mmCIF file as Biopython writes it, N, C-alpha, C and O atoms, coordinates in Angstrom:
data_model
#
loop_
_atom_site.group_PDB
_atom_site.id
_atom_site.type_symbol
_atom_site.label_atom_id
_atom_site.label_alt_id
_atom_site.label_comp_id
_atom_site.label_asym_id
_atom_site.label_entity_id
_atom_site.label_seq_id
_atom_site.pdbx_PDB_ins_code
_atom_site.Cartn_x
_atom_site.Cartn_y
_atom_site.Cartn_z
_atom_site.occupancy
_atom_site.B_iso_or_equiv
_atom_site.auth_seq_id
_atom_site.auth_asym_id
_atom_site.pdbx_PDB_model_num
ATOM 1   N N  . MET A ? 1  ? 52.076 42.850 4.709  1.0 0.0 1  A 1 
ATOM 2   C CA . MET A ? 1  ? 52.357 41.937 5.797  1.0 0.0 1  A 1 
ATOM 3   C C  . MET A ? 1  ? 52.762 42.700 7.050  1.0 0.0 1  A 1 
ATOM 4   O O  . MET A ? 1  ? 52.967 42.095 8.103  1.0 0.0 1  A 1 
ATOM 5   N N  . ARG A ? 2  ? 52.877 43.993 6.952  1.0 0.0 2  A 1 
ATOM 6   C CA . ARG A ? 2  ? 53.091 44.872 8.109  1.0 0.0 2  A 1 
ATOM 7   C C  . ARG A ? 2  ? 54.276 44.480 8.983  1.0 0.0 2  A 1 
ATOM 8   O O  . ARG A ? 2  ? 54.186 44.537 10.209 1.0 0.0 2  A 1 
ATOM 9   N N  . GLY A ? 3  ? 55.376 44.088 8.371  1.0 0.0 3  A 1 
ATOM 10  C CA . GLY A ? 3  ? 56.575 43.786 9.144  1.0 0.0 3  A 1 
ATOM 11  C C  . GLY A ? 3  ? 56.707 42.349 9.604  1.0 0.0 3  A 1 
ATOM 12  O O  . GLY A ? 3  ? 57.717 41.991 10.209 1.0 0.0 3  A 1 
ATOM 13  N N  . VAL A ? 4  ? 55.717 41.516 9.336  1.0 0.0 4  A 1 
ATOM 14  C CA . VAL A ? 4  ? 55.791 40.100 9.706  1.0 0.0 4  A 1 
ATOM 15  C C  . VAL A ? 4  ? 56.037 39.330 8.415  1.0 0.0 4  A 1 
ATOM 16  O O  . VAL A ? 4  ? 55.211 39.368 7.503  1.0 0.0 4  A 1 
ATOM 17  N N  . HIS A ? 5  ? 57.171 38.627 8.330  1.0 0.0 5  A 1 
ATOM 18  C CA . HIS A ? 5  ? 57.591 38.028 7.067  1.0 0.0 5  A 1 
ATOM 19  C C  . HIS A ? 5  ? 57.665 36.504 7.101  1.0 0.0 5  A 1 
ATOM 20  O O  . HIS A ? 5  ? 58.392 35.902 6.310  1.0 0.0 5  A 1 
ATOM 21  N N  . ARG A ? 6  ? 56.931 35.885 7.996  1.0 0.0 6  A 1 
ATOM 22  C CA . ARG A ? 6  ? 56.916 34.426 8.037  1.0 0.0 6  A 1 
ATOM 23  C C  . ARG A ? 6  ? 55.655 33.966 8.747  1.0 0.0 6  A 1 
ATOM 24  O O  . ARG A ? 6  ? 54.970 34.755 9.398  1.0 0.0 6  A 1 
ATOM 25  N N  . MET A ? 7  ? 55.356 32.680 8.615  1.0 0.0 7  A 1 
ATOM 26  C CA . MET A ? 7  ? 54.223 32.119 9.348  1.0 0.0 7  A 1 
ATOM 27  C C  . MET A ? 7  ? 54.594 32.053 10.821 1.0 0.0 7  A 1 
ATOM 28  O O  . MET A ? 7  ? 55.751 31.819 11.171 1.0 0.0 7  A 1 
ATOM 29  N N  . LEU A ? 8  ? 53.620 32.257 11.665 1.0 0.0 8  A 1 
ATOM 30  C CA . LEU A ? 8  ? 53.871 32.261 13.104 1.0 0.0 8  A 1 
ATOM 31  C C  . LEU A ? 8  ? 53.080 31.145 13.767 1.0 0.0 8  A 1 
ATOM 32  O O  . LEU A ? 8  ? 51.863 31.049 13.604 1.0 0.0 8  A 1 
ATOM 33  N N  . LEU A ? 9  ? 53.772 30.316 14.504 1.0 0.0 9  A 1 
ATOM 34  C CA . LEU A ? 9  ? 53.150 29.259 15.284 1.0 0.0 9  A 1 
ATOM 35  C C  . LEU A ? 9  ? 53.934 29.161 16.582 1.0 0.0 9  A 1 
ATOM 36  O O  . LEU A ? 9  ? 55.158 29.023 16.576 1.0 0.0 9  A 1 
ATOM 37  N N  . HIS A ? 10 ? 53.220 29.233 17.687 1.0 0.0 10 A 1 
ATOM 38  C CA . HIS A ? 10 ? 53.918 29.206 18.972 1.0 0.0 10 A 1 
ATOM 39  C C  . HIS A ? 10 ? 53.065 28.478 19.994 1.0 0.0 10 A 1 
ATOM 40  O O  . HIS A ? 10 ? 51.897 28.813 20.191 1.0 0.0 10 A 1 
ATOM 41  N N  . ALA A ? 11 ? 53.640 27.498 20.633 1.0 0.0 11 A 1 
ATOM 42  C CA . ALA A ? 11 ? 52.997 26.833 21.767 1.0 0.0 11 A 1 
ATOM 43  C C  . ALA A ? 11 ? 53.696 27.357 23.017 1.0 0.0 11 A 1 
ATOM 44  O O  . ALA A ? 11 ? 54.848 27.004 23.272 1.0 0.0 11 A 1 
ATOM 45  N N  . TRP A ? 12 ? 53.030 28.176 23.785 1.0 0.0 12 A 1 
ATOM 46  C CA . TRP A ? 12 ? 53.692 28.787 24.950 1.0 0.0 12 A 1 
ATOM 47  C C  . TRP A ? 12 ? 53.863 27.792 26.081 1.0 0.0 12 A 1 
ATOM 48  O O  . TRP A ? 12 ? 54.671 27.997 26.986 1.0 0.0 12 A 1 
ATOM 49  N N  . GLN A ? 13 ? 53.091 26.703 26.024 1.0 0.0 13 A 1 
ATOM 50  C CA . GLN A ? 13 ? 53.207 25.704 27.081 1.0 0.0 13 A 1 
ATOM 51  C C  . GLN A ? 13 ? 52.898 24.317 26.518 1.0 0.0 13 A 1 
ATOM 52  O O  . GLN A ? 13 ? 51.923 24.136 25.789 1.0 0.0 13 A 1 
ATOM 53  N N  . LEU A ? 14 ? 53.737 23.344 26.864 1.0 0.0 14 A 1 
ATOM 54  C CA . LEU A ? 14 ? 53.503 21.953 26.474 1.0 0.0 14 A 1 
ATOM 55  C C  . LEU A ? 14 ? 53.548 21.089 27.729 1.0 0.0 14 A 1 
ATOM 56  O O  . LEU A ? 14 ? 54.355 21.328 28.627 1.0 0.0 14 A 1 
ATOM 57  N N  . GLY A ? 15 ? 52.692 20.101 27.783 1.0 0.0 15 A 1 
ATOM 58  C CA . GLY A ? 15 ? 52.701 19.167 28.899 1.0 0.0 15 A 1 
ATOM 59  C C  . GLY A ? 15 ? 52.717 17.737 28.387 1.0 0.0 15 A 1 
ATOM 60  O O  . GLY A ? 15 ? 52.044 17.408 27.410 1.0 0.0 15 A 1 
ATOM 61  N N  . PHE A ? 16 ? 53.488 16.893 29.053 1.0 0.0 16 A 1 
ATOM 62  C CA . PHE A ? 16 ? 53.594 15.498 28.641 1.0 0.0 16 A 1 
ATOM 63  C C  . PHE A ? 16 ? 54.169 14.696 29.803 1.0 0.0 16 A 1 
ATOM 64  O O  . PHE A ? 16 ? 54.785 15.269 30.702 1.0 0.0 16 A 1 
ATOM 65  N N  . PRO A ? 17 ? 53.977 13.379 29.797 1.0 0.0 17 A 1 
ATOM 66  C CA . PRO A ? 17 ? 54.571 12.549 30.850 1.0 0.0 17 A 1 
ATOM 67  C C  . PRO A ? 17 ? 56.064 12.309 30.586 1.0 0.0 17 A 1 
ATOM 68  O O  . PRO A ? 17 ? 56.484 12.160 29.438 1.0 0.0 17 A 1 
ATOM 69  N N  . HIS A ? 18 ? 56.838 12.274 31.638 1.0 0.0 18 A 1 
ATOM 70  C CA . HIS A ? 18 ? 58.255 11.971 31.514 1.0 0.0 18 A 1 
ATOM 71  C C  . HIS A ? 18 ? 58.391 10.565 30.932 1.0 0.0 18 A 1 
ATOM 72  O O  . HIS A ? 18 ? 57.674 9.661  31.360 1.0 0.0 18 A 1 
ATOM 73  N N  . PRO A ? 19 ? 59.296 10.354 29.960 1.0 0.0 19 A 1 
ATOM 74  C CA . PRO A ? 19 ? 59.366 9.053  29.281 1.0 0.0 19 A 1 
ATOM 75  C C  . PRO A ? 19 ? 59.759 7.885  30.184 1.0 0.0 19 A 1 
ATOM 76  O O  . PRO A ? 19 ? 59.396 6.745  29.894 1.0 0.0 19 A 1 
ATOM 77  N N  . ARG A ? 20 ? 60.485 8.134  31.260 1.0 0.0 20 A 1 
ATOM 78  C CA . ARG A ? 20 ? 60.883 7.021  32.140 1.0 0.0 20 A 1 
ATOM 79  C C  . ARG A ? 20 ? 60.013 6.911  33.380 1.0 0.0 20 A 1 
ATOM 80  O O  . ARG A ? 20 ? 59.546 5.824  33.721 1.0 0.0 20 A 1 
ATOM 81  N N  . SER A ? 21 ? 59.792 8.040  34.057 1.0 0.0 21 A 1 
ATOM 82  C CA . SER A ? 21 ? 59.068 7.981  35.327 1.0 0.0 21 A 1 
ATOM 83  C C  . SER A ? 21 ? 57.563 8.131  35.170 1.0 0.0 21 A 1 
ATOM 84  O O  . SER A ? 21 ? 56.800 7.708  36.039 1.0 0.0 21 A 1 
ATOM 85  N N  . GLY A ? 22 ? 57.134 8.731  34.064 1.0 0.0 22 A 1 
ATOM 86  C CA . GLY A ? 22 ? 55.713 8.991  33.877 1.0 0.0 22 A 1 
ATOM 87  C C  . GLY A ? 22 ? 55.235 10.224 34.616 1.0 0.0 22 A 1 
ATOM 88  O O  . GLY A ? 22 ? 54.063 10.587 34.516 1.0 0.0 22 A 1 
ATOM 89  N N  . ALA A ? 23 ? 56.127 10.882 35.364 1.0 0.0 23 A 1 
ATOM 90  C CA . ALA A ? 23 ? 55.753 12.095 36.098 1.0 0.0 23 A 1 
ATOM 91  C C  . ALA A ? 23 ? 55.347 13.186 35.114 1.0 0.0 23 A 1 
ATOM 92  O O  . ALA A ? 23 ? 55.954 13.317 34.051 1.0 0.0 23 A 1 
ATOM 93  N N  . PRO A ? 24 ? 54.327 13.971 35.456 1.0 0.0 24 A 1 
ATOM 94  C CA . PRO A ? 24 ? 53.918 15.049 34.546 1.0 0.0 24 A 1 
ATOM 95  C C  . PRO A ? 24 ? 55.019 16.098 34.415 1.0 0.0 24 A 1 
ATOM 96  O O  . PRO A ? 24 ? 55.644 16.490 35.401 1.0 0.0 24 A 1 
ATOM 97  N N  . MET A ? 25 ? 55.242 16.544 33.184 1.0 0.0 25 A 1 
ATOM 98  C CA . MET A ? 25 ? 56.214 17.594 32.907 1.0 0.0 25 A 1 
ATOM 99  C C  . MET A ? 25 ? 55.508 18.732 32.181 1.0 0.0 25 A 1 
ATOM 100 O O  . MET A ? 25 ? 54.576 18.499 31.413 1.0 0.0 25 A 1 
ATOM 101 N N  . ARG A ? 26 ? 55.947 19.949 32.422 1.0 0.0 26 A 1 
ATOM 102 C CA . ARG A ? 26 ? 55.397 21.108 31.739 1.0 0.0 26 A 1 
ATOM 103 C C  . ARG A ? 26 ? 56.564 22.011 31.347 1.0 0.0 26 A 1 
ATOM 104 O O  . ARG A ? 26 ? 57.404 22.357 32.178 1.0 0.0 26 A 1 
ATOM 105 N N  . VAL A ? 27 ? 56.603 22.385 30.076 1.0 0.0 27 A 1 
ATOM 106 C CA . VAL A ? 27 ? 57.657 23.246 29.552 1.0 0.0 27 A 1 
ATOM 107 C C  . VAL A ? 27 ? 56.995 24.515 29.029 1.0 0.0 27 A 1 
ATOM 108 O O  . VAL A ? 27 ? 55.993 24.441 28.317 1.0 0.0 27 A 1 
ATOM 109 N N  . GLN A ? 28 ? 57.546 25.678 29.374 1.0 0.0 28 A 1 
ATOM 110 C CA . GLN A ? 28 ? 56.999 26.950 28.914 1.0 0.0 28 A 1 
ATOM 111 C C  . GLN A ? 28 ? 58.070 27.729 28.167 1.0 0.0 28 A 1 
ATOM 112 O O  . GLN A ? 28 ? 59.251 27.671 28.512 1.0 0.0 28 A 1 
ATOM 113 N N  . ALA A ? 29 ? 57.644 28.461 27.137 1.0 0.0 29 A 1 
ATOM 114 C CA . ALA A ? 29 ? 58.551 29.303 26.358 1.0 0.0 29 A 1 
ATOM 115 C C  . ALA A ? 29 ? 57.826 30.593 25.998 1.0 0.0 29 A 1 
ATOM 116 O O  . ALA A ? 29 ? 56.739 30.548 25.423 1.0 0.0 29 A 1 
ATOM 117 N N  . PRO A ? 30 ? 58.407 31.733 26.325 1.0 0.0 30 A 1 
ATOM 118 C CA . PRO A ? 30 ? 57.767 33.000 25.966 1.0 0.0 30 A 1 
ATOM 119 C C  . PRO A ? 30 ? 57.821 33.224 24.454 1.0 0.0 30 A 1 
ATOM 120 O O  . PRO A ? 30 ? 58.740 32.742 23.792 1.0 0.0 30 A 1 
ATOM 121 N N  . PRO A ? 31 ? 56.849 33.947 23.907 1.0 0.0 31 A 1 
ATOM 122 C CA . PRO A ? 31 ? 56.901 34.257 22.476 1.0 0.0 31 A 1 
ATOM 123 C C  . PRO A ? 31 ? 58.100 35.139 22.154 1.0 0.0 31 A 1 
ATOM 124 O O  . PRO A ? 31 ? 58.516 35.949 22.982 1.0 0.0 31 A 1 
ATOM 125 N N  . GLU A ? 32 ? 58.658 34.986 20.954 1.0 0.0 32 A 1 
ATOM 126 C CA . GLU A ? 32 ? 59.809 35.789 20.550 1.0 0.0 32 A 1 
ATOM 127 C C  . GLU A ? 32 ? 59.354 37.076 19.861 1.0 0.0 32 A 1 
ATOM 128 O O  . GLU A ? 32 ? 58.158 37.308 19.685 1.0 0.0 32 A 1 
ATOM 129 N N  . GLY A ? 33 ? 60.321 37.907 19.474 1.0 0.0 33 A 1 
ATOM 130 C CA . GLY A ? 33 ? 60.063 39.260 18.995 1.0 0.0 33 A 1 
ATOM 131 C C  . GLY A ? 33 ? 59.083 39.391 17.857 1.0 0.0 33 A 1 
ATOM 132 O O  . GLY A ? 33 ? 58.163 40.206 17.936 1.0 0.0 33 A 1 
ATOM 133 N N  . GLU A ? 34 ? 59.246 38.610 16.790 1.0 0.0 34 A 1 
ATOM 134 C CA . GLU A ? 34 ? 58.358 38.759 15.640 1.0 0.0 34 A 1 
ATOM 135 C C  . GLU A ? 34 ? 56.931 38.327 15.984 1.0 0.0 34 A 1 
ATOM 136 O O  . GLU A ? 34 ? 55.967 38.908 15.484 1.0 0.0 34 A 1 
ATOM 137 N N  . PHE A ? 35 ? 56.798 37.322 16.824 1.0 0.0 35 A 1 
ATOM 138 C CA . PHE A ? 35 ? 55.471 36.890 17.264 1.0 0.0 35 A 1 
ATOM 139 C C  . PHE A ? 35 ? 54.814 37.992 18.091 1.0 0.0 35 A 1 
ATOM 140 O O  . PHE A ? 35 ? 53.624 38.263 17.930 1.0 0.0 35 A 1 
ATOM 141 N N  . LEU A ? 36 ? 55.584 38.629 18.976 1.0 0.0 36 A 1 
ATOM 142 C CA . LEU A ? 36 ? 55.055 39.726 19.779 1.0 0.0 36 A 1 
ATOM 143 C C  . LEU A ? 36 ? 54.631 40.906 18.901 1.0 0.0 36 A 1 
ATOM 144 O O  . LEU A ? 36 ? 53.628 41.562 19.180 1.0 0.0 36 A 1 
ATOM 145 N N  . LYS A ? 37 ? 55.393 41.170 17.848 1.0 0.0 37 A 1 
ATOM 146 C CA . LYS A ? 37 ? 55.052 42.246 16.918 1.0 0.0 37 A 1 
ATOM 147 C C  . LYS A ? 37 ? 53.698 41.968 16.262 1.0 0.0 37 A 1 
ATOM 148 O O  . LYS A ? 37 ? 52.860 42.864 16.157 1.0 0.0 37 A 1 
ATOM 149 N N  . ALA A ? 38 ? 53.488 40.727 15.824 1.0 0.0 38 A 1 
ATOM 150 C CA . ALA A ? 38 ? 52.223 40.358 15.188 1.0 0.0 38 A 1 
ATOM 151 C C  . ALA A ? 38 ? 51.069 40.475 16.178 1.0 0.0 38 A 1 
ATOM 152 O O  . ALA A ? 38 ? 49.991 40.947 15.815 1.0 0.0 38 A 1 
ATOM 153 N N  . MET A ? 39 ? 51.281 40.053 17.421 1.0 0.0 39 A 1 
ATOM 154 C CA . MET A ? 39 ? 50.225 40.158 18.428 1.0 0.0 39 A 1 
ATOM 155 C C  . MET A ? 39 ? 49.857 41.619 18.658 1.0 0.0 39 A 1 
ATOM 156 O O  . MET A ? 39 ? 48.679 41.944 18.807 1.0 0.0 39 A 1 
ATOM 157 N N  . ALA A ? 40 ? 50.844 42.496 18.687 1.0 0.0 40 A 1 
ATOM 158 C CA . ALA A ? 40 ? 50.590 43.922 18.883 1.0 0.0 40 A 1 
ATOM 159 C C  . ALA A ? 40 ? 49.787 44.500 17.716 1.0 0.0 40 A 1 
ATOM 160 O O  . ALA A ? 40 ? 48.920 45.348 17.927 1.0 0.0 40 A 1 
ATOM 161 N N  . LEU A ? 41 ? 50.064 44.053 16.491 1.0 0.0 41 A 1 
ATOM 162 C CA . LEU A ? 41 ? 49.315 44.531 15.321 1.0 0.0 41 A 1 
ATOM 163 C C  . LEU A ? 41 ? 47.824 44.227 15.451 1.0 0.0 41 A 1 
ATOM 164 O O  . LEU A ? 41 ? 46.984 45.012 15.013 1.0 0.0 41 A 1 
ATOM 165 N N  . PHE A ? 42 ? 47.501 43.081 16.058 1.0 0.0 42 A 1 
ATOM 166 C CA . PHE A ? 42 ? 46.100 42.694 16.244 1.0 0.0 42 A 1 
ATOM 167 C C  . PHE A ? 42 ? 45.505 43.233 17.550 1.0 0.0 42 A 1 
ATOM 168 O O  . PHE A ? 42 ? 44.304 43.100 17.786 1.0 0.0 42 A 1 
ATOM 169 N N  . GLY A ? 43 ? 46.339 43.836 18.391 1.0 0.0 43 A 1 
ATOM 170 C CA . GLY A ? 43 ? 45.850 44.342 19.660 1.0 0.0 43 A 1 
ATOM 171 C C  . GLY A ? 43 ? 45.653 43.250 20.702 1.0 0.0 43 A 1 
ATOM 172 O O  . GLY A ? 43 ? 44.879 43.418 21.644 1.0 0.0 43 A 1 
ATOM 173 N N  . TRP A ? 44 ? 46.359 42.120 20.533 1.0 0.0 44 A 1 
ATOM 174 C CA . TRP A ? 44 ? 46.233 40.999 21.466 1.0 0.0 44 A 1 
ATOM 175 C C  . TRP A ? 44 ? 47.225 41.145 22.611 1.0 0.0 44 A 1 
ATOM 176 O O  . TRP A ? 44 ? 48.331 41.653 22.422 1.0 0.0 44 A 1 
ATOM 177 N N  . ASP A ? 45 ? 46.830 40.703 23.791 1.0 0.0 45 A 1 
ATOM 178 C CA . ASP A ? 45 ? 47.708 40.704 24.954 1.0 0.0 45 A 1 
ATOM 179 C C  . ASP A ? 45 ? 48.533 39.414 24.992 1.0 0.0 45 A 1 
ATOM 180 O O  . ASP A ? 45 ? 48.093 38.362 24.528 1.0 0.0 45 A 1 
ATOM 181 N N  . VAL A ? 46 ? 49.712 39.521 25.544 1.0 0.0 46 A 1 
ATOM 182 C CA . VAL A ? 46 ? 50.559 38.338 25.741 1.0 0.0 46 A 1 
ATOM 183 C C  . VAL A ? 46 ? 50.051 37.594 26.959 1.0 0.0 46 A 1 
ATOM 184 O O  . VAL A ? 46 ? 49.843 38.210 28.004 1.0 0.0 46 A 1 
ATOM 185 N N  . PRO A ? 47 ? 49.839 36.257 26.858 1.0 0.0 47 A 1 
ATOM 186 C CA . PRO A ? 47 ? 49.363 35.516 28.031 1.0 0.0 47 A 1 
ATOM 187 C C  . PRO A ? 47 ? 50.403 35.487 29.145 1.0 0.0 47 A 1 
ATOM 188 O O  . PRO A ? 47 ? 50.159 34.903 30.201 1.0 0.0 47 A 1 
#
């Protein structure tokens, strides 16, 4: 498993309408350390 000991699932960006106003909302979260380690193993770039 090369140092990765769990399943990895990450949504770096989510978009949805605000529940009251309906205004578009967008939330972003950078990948954490173990996810970055797995990406490096595959040679993938971080978006």
